[in-house]
N, C-alpha and C positions, 0 to 999 in steps of 0.2 A: 286752532293755528296749526298750519302743517310744517314742515321741517324746522321746527324749536330745536335750537342747539345752544348749550351752554358754552361760553370761551372757555380755552384752557387757562388755568392759573399762570402767572409770570413765574419766571426762574426763581426771583426772590420770595414769591409766595410758596413756592414749593421748598425753598429751603428753609424758611421759617416754620414750615409746618414740620420738616424734619426735626427741626431744633426743639419744637414744641413736644414733639414725640419723646426725644430723648430729656427733655427736661420732666416729662410726666413719669416716665420708666425711673430715673436716676434720683430724681429729686422730690417730686410730689408724693407719689404713692407709697414709697419709702417712710415719709415723715407723717402719714396718716394714724399711725399707733402713738406718736408723740403728742400729736395733736388732740387726739382723744383722751389722753391719759392726763394732759393738762386740764381739758373741760372736765372730766370725772373728778379729779381733785377740786376743781373749782367749785363743784356742784351744779347739779341739773340746770338750775336757774340762774346761773352766773354769766355774765357776759363780758368776763375777764378775757384779754386777747393771748391767747396761746403763744408762746415765744417764737415758735417755729414760722408764725405767720410773715415777722418783719425777715426772718431770715431768707424765706423763699422769695419776698420782694425784692430783697438787695440780688438773690442770685438771676431772677427773671431779668431784672434792669441789666446786669451784667451779660447777660446771653441776648438782649435786644429785643426780648418777649415783653414788650412793655407799652400800653396805649394803642394796642393793635385794632383795637375796636373802632375808633375814630379815624376814619379816613384823612382829614386834615393833618392829624399827626402821624400815622404810620404808612400813608401812601397806598394802603390795601383798599380794595374794592371789598363790599359786604360778600361777595361772591367767594372772594379769595381767603376772608377771614374766617368763613364759615368752618373750615375744616379744622380750623386752629381752636375756634369756640368750642366744637365739639370734643376736641380731648380734653379740654378744661371740665367738661361736664362729667367725666369719668369721676373727679373727686370735688363735688358741688362746694364743699365747705373749705377747700384748700385751693384749687387751682385757678377760678375766676379771680378772686383776690389777687393771689401770687403775681398775676400780669395785668392787674389793674384793670380788669375786664368784668367785675362783679356789679349786679344790680344792688341798690337803685343809682348806684354811682353813675354807672355810664349813660343812663339815660338822662340824668342831672347834668352830667358835663355836656352831653349832647346840647340840651337846652340852653346851657351858660354859653356853647361855642355859637349857636344860632342866634340867640336873642340878646345876650348879655353887654352891658355896655364896657368900656374898656376898663373903669374902675372894679365892676363886678366880676370881669375876668382875672383881671390882676389881684382881685382879694380872695376870690373864690375858686375860680377855675383851675388857677395856676397851681395851688396847693392840692386841688384834687387829682390834678394830672400828676403831680408829684409824688401821690399817695403819702401826703403828710398828715390828711386830715379824710373823715368820710363824711355822707351826708345821708339826708332822709326826704323822703317825697309825701307831703302829707296832703292826700285827696279823699281817701275813703272815710266816710262817716258812719256811725251806727244807726243814726235816725232815718236815713233814707237809703233808697236804692242806689248806690252809687256807681253801678253800671251805667247808668244814665247821667252824665256828667253836670247835666242841667238842673240837677235835683240838689246839687251841692247846697247847703244852708250856710255855713261858716261865712260870716259878715267881715268884709274888709272897707272901712268908711274912711272917707275923708276926715281929717281935722287939721286944718290948717296946712303946714308942710308935713304932714305926718298921716299914716294910715293907723287905724286901730282895729285890730284884728280880733273876733271874739269867735269862739266854736270849738267843736269838739270832733277829733278825727280818731280813727284806730286802723290798724294793719299798716302803720307808718314803719315800713321796713326799715332797718337800720339805725332806728331811734335809739336803740338800747346799747349801742356800741360805745364805749366811752371816748373813742376818737371822732363822734359823730359831731360837727361844728356847725351844720348848718341844716335848716328845713326850708324847702320850697313848697309854699304853702298855697293851695287854690281856694278861693272863695268868690263871693259875689260883692262887687262895687256896685253894682246898679240892677237892682230886681226889676226896674220897669222898663229896662233896653230890651231890645230884640233877644230872644232865648238864648242865642249862641252868642251874644256879646254882653253878657252879664258878669263872667267871668274874669278873675284876675288871679295872676300868680306873683307873689312877693316873695322876697328873700328874707328869712328870718334867721338870723344867729341863734344858736341853743342857748346860749347865756342871756337872751334878751329877758327882763322881768315879765312874769305873765305866762311864760312856758312852762309848762308842768307835764313832765312824761310820768304818766300815772302808774302803768305795769304793762308786762309783756303779754302777748297773745300766743300761747303754743300752736303750732301746728301738729295736729293728730298727738298733742300731749308731749310733743318734742319743744324745748326751746333753743333755737339755734344762738349762736354766739352773737349775732348781729339783732336781732330780736324783731318783732312785729308790734309796735307798741300804740298803746292808748295814749294820746296826747290832748292836753287842754290849751287853749289859748284864751286866757282872761286879759280882755283890754292891753293886749300885746300892743305896742307902739314902737313901729319904724319908720324911719324917713322915706317919703314920697318916691326919692331916688332908688329905694330898693325894688321898686316895680320891675319884673323880668320881662321885657319886650314891651306892650303897650297895655294900657287899662282896657280891658274889655277883650282883650287878646288871647285870654286864658284857654278857652276852650280849643282855639286852634293850636295852641302850643302843646295842650296836653295829647292832641292828636299827632301833632310831630313828633312828640316824645315817646309814644307808645309803638310807633311803626318799627323803629330799629329795635326799641325795647324788646317788643313781642318776639322779632325773629331771631335775637340774641338769645332770648330764652328756648326757643325752638332748637336753635343750634346746641345750646347746652343739654337739652331733653335727649337728642340723639345721642351724647356720648354716655349718658346714664343708661339708654336702652343697649348700647352695645355692649355696655359694663355688665348690665344685667344679663344678657345673652351670653357671655364670655362665662359668668359665674355657672349659668343653668349648665353650659356644655360640660364644664370641668365637673361638676357635681353628678352630672349623668354618667360620665365616664367613670368616676370612682366609686359610686355608690353601689353597693351589690343588694338586690332585693329577688327573693325567690330564687336564687342560685344563677343570678345574672346582673350584668352592669344595668342600670336604669336606661343607659343608652340603646340597650337591645330592644327596649319596650317599643312597639309601635306608635303608642300614644305620645311619648315623649319627643320620639322622633318627629311627630308631626308638629309638636308645639314648637322645636327647634326651628322646622322648617318655615312654619308660618311666622315665626319672629323674624326671621333674616329677610323673607318677602315683604314684611311690613316696614321694617328699618330704611331697605332700599327705598320703597316707594315713600316713605315720608321723607327721606332725605332729598330726593330729586324735586318733590314741592317745596321744602325749604330752600334748596337752592335756586329754584326759579323764580321764587319770591325774591331772593336775596337779587339775583341779576336785574329783575324788574326794578327793585330800589336804585340799583347802580346806573342804569341807562334811561328811566323815567321818572324817578323821584318817589318819595314816600306816597303822594298821595294817590298816584297812578297804581301803585304796587299793593294800595289797601286791601284789595279784594282777594289776592294771593296770599298776604300776610295774615288775612283773616283765616283762610283755609289750612295754611300752616299752623296757626295758634291753635285750631281745634284737632287736626289731625295728627300733628306731633306729640302733644302731651298723651293723647288717647294711646297713641303706639306705646310710647314710654311706660304709661302705666301697665298696657297689656301683657308687656315682655316681662316687666318687673315682677308682674303678679305670677306668671308662669315660672318665674325663677324662683319665687317664694315658695310655689306648691312643691316644686322637686326639691327644695331644700327642707321642708318639712317644719319641724319647730326651731329649727336654725333660721329659717327665713322669717319669721315673726319675732325673732327676738334681736339683741345687739351682737351676737355671733357673726352677722354678716353685715353689711351696709344696707341690705335689700329694704328691709323695714323703713328706715329714715328716707330712703330714696323714693320708695314709693307714696309715703306721707308728702314729700315736696311736689312731686310730680303730680299727684291729685290733686294738691292745692292748686297748681299752675292751670287748671282748668277751670278757675275761679278768678284768680289774679289776672290783672291787665285785662279784664273784661271776660265774664263768664261765657261757656261755649255757645248758649243760645243767643247771645247779643252777636256774635259773630256770624252764626247760623242765619240770623235774621238778615245780615248785610251781605251776605254771600246770595243768598235767595233774591234780596232785591236788586241786586247787580245782574242776577240770572234773567229775573222777569224782564227786566229793561232792554235786554241784549234781543239780537237778531241773528239765528243761525245762518251761517254762510250757504248752507244749501239745506233749504226747507221743502221735507217730503212733499210730494204730491198727492197725497191720499184725497178723497173727496169728503166735504164738509159733510157731517152727520146731522 
């Protein structure tokens, strides 16, 4: 494509970005020490909500920095939201939730907004939008390769006016949070149907009999506050009115949910990369080795330059994918989103890894946020579809395309 240009943000979007920048500087980053102190006092595998979280949510609401991820609520395009979400990625434990822009709630709210009935929106979407509850998305299973959603084995069977749900899920993010009130569960309602019409999503209140949250799964040994749980559904009964969308529409709904969810992860990953580069630069200036600052070493300067170039390239790809969502929709943007989902977490982990190396022992400990940042963004290369699945879809689209100008060399 030639002559491609991204539109300028609106005045309101620019003002919200400035407001978010102040919020991060004056509220979020100074609150990290209190958040970590509460987490440490509660214990490494506790999921108690630190007090500062609700304080920050109130402040964000007062600043108008609330539900900006959802165009129907905020009036922002995905492209306008991207720089704001990127700022939140500087403090992944605090900032996304503070502005009600944290996974998996954002994806779940997208689903309820797009496919929920009026009752479902009133009962579940409104409290989520208000930040009163949290939710979890139960799709991944330990027994099958869940990167292929058609493999899902959990059964959702009709029983009169109810569904009976039986299955085992894991990496159900958010399920350990004491405020988690709702699961969106994906399972098979008709194994005999065409392969992409076998799956259905249903809403399951956490308190429903038969739902057992078994345990949390740490990411590189780290238990985050919201958790990534293993969950059993043993004959869980819910009314058929709890179906989300239509029976057999689960696969399509999952794709619709994952489009914005994936690009939002990329936005936040850019923020993590920027924070890592800022830490790298500060360390390089302050640390003396062999009689001079590390910043005087050619190899360190190269690492800084490579990091800046990679971040800028990744940001352009992410923003182009956002714009394609805005103008053409999730389906049309799926290849660009796949590219961003591979490229941006790669860049984030590369930049964080360089920052860790320059920090030495401090980089691999809890003396800096780098080790935790690396663990999460390395996991992002698996979450919401592993790199290999996205590369497969990118190659498929490329093989199906036709170059605008085909070189005229002779056939061999």
